[in-house]
N, C-alpha and C positions, 0 to 999 in steps of 0.2 A: 142559117147559119145559127152556129151557138153564141149560148148570149156567155155573159161572163160568171154570171150565175150557175148556170148549169156545166160552165166547166171546170168553176171549182171544186162542183160538186161531184163531177167526175175524176178529178185527179186529186181530191182530198183520201180516197181509198189507199191508191197507187203509193202516196209520201207517207201514209202512214202505215202500212205493209214496209214498204224502202226504209222506213224508222227505224224498224225491229233489226234489221242487219249492222246498223252503224255503229253500235254501241257493245260490239260481240261480250264485254265484260261482266252486261246487265242478263247474260243468261244465269241463273243458276247451279246446272247441273253439267254444264259445256267448259273447256279450255278449248282456245284456239289454238293456231300453229305462234309460237315463239309467247304464248303466254305462259306465265308462271304462277304456281300457288306453294305459297309460302305455310312455314311452321303458322300454326294453329289457325290455319285458312283453310275450309273447308267448300269444297262441290255440294248440292243438296238435290234430292228429288223426293220430295214429301217424309218418308221416316226413316230413306238411304242417306247417307253423307260419308261421300269420300275426306276425308281429313289427314293434312301432310301435318305430324305430330311434330313438335319438339323435339322428342326424341332422335328423330329424322325418319320414326315408318311409318309407312303413309298405308292406313289404314281404310276399309270400308266397312261399315254400320246399317245394321239392320234393324230398327228402332231400337238404339243405345247397344244392339251386341257386335262387337267384332266378326266380320262372316270371311274376310279375307285381307290379305296383309304382303306387304313386302318381307318383312324379317329384317328389315333393317334399324331397327331400335339400339341407338346405344351407339353404331359405329361413327357419330359425326356429333355434327351440333350444327344450328345452324341452315336447316338443309332448306332444301325447294324442290318444288315439282316442275319440272319443263315436258311442254308438250313442242318439240321440235320440228324444223319445216321440213326434215328426212322421213318422219313418222316415227322414229324413236322418241317414247316418252321416258325421262329419267328423272330419279333423282339424283340431286347432287347436294353436296356437302358445301359447308361457306366458304372453302378454300378451291371451290367450281370444282369438285373433283366428285367423278362418277361413283356414286355407290348403289345403284339399282339401275335397270332400263329393262326394258320389254322385249330389246333387240330387234324391232320392229324397222329401225334406219335402213339406208342403204336406197331409199324408192327415189334417190333425186327431191330437190326440192320439191314443194308440192302443198296445197293447203290441207292441211289434217285438222283432226277435231280428238279430243276425246269426251268422250259422249257418259254420264251416269244415266242410266236408260232406265224406262220404269219398271221395266223385270229385274232390277238391280245389278244388274251386269254392267262392267262397266270398259267400253270398248272404242278403240282405237280405230278414228273412219278415214275413209280419204283413198281410196275403200277401203272397206273392215281390215288392221294389221295385226291384230292384237286384241283378247278379250280374257277379263280376269276369270272368266265361267263359272262367275258366282251368280249367275241370274236365278228365279226362285223356284223354274220347272226345266230347266235342262234347254239347250240350245232348240232353237223352231217349233215353240210348242205354242199356240194359240189354245185360250182356254172362250170357250165361248159361252153362254146361258143356259145354265144346266148341267154341265160336267164338271166331274173333279178329274183333278188332275193328280198323278203316283207317278214315281221313278221305278224301272224296272231294269234290274241286270240283266243281260242275256250273256253269251259266250264271244257277241260280235259288240259289245258294248252297252252303256247306258245308254236307257229309251226311255222319254218321258210319253206317259200315256193318261 
């Protein structure tokens, strides 16, 4: 029969693991279903930052340099970004008017997440419905020790090698 001490030892790791999911806002690079990113707030991962700016432009920065944006600056004020339950990622004005959308909605209500990934790509998952295509080496590229990445254009499209 298990002793109380051994039960505590066995359940502690499980409780610690579950606690990772009890506070969705604690992840700095994830926006969960129905969560909002307000003006002057960012999702961050290392040197990457996805910022909802005061001018209503949603911008992805790499080490301080912009690499992708919604180009909605100046269209409204008091904007916020919302990860909707239908899978659509939307920038709303303070009057709750949509000024930009990923157009990935319509999949019914489910659990979706917006993730700023370690490859710099910003992706809506649940399953993947939209991506900024701003990852550093192109989609599907895995770099292992001793390899160097380069992008090559072909008649069928861009290939990362």
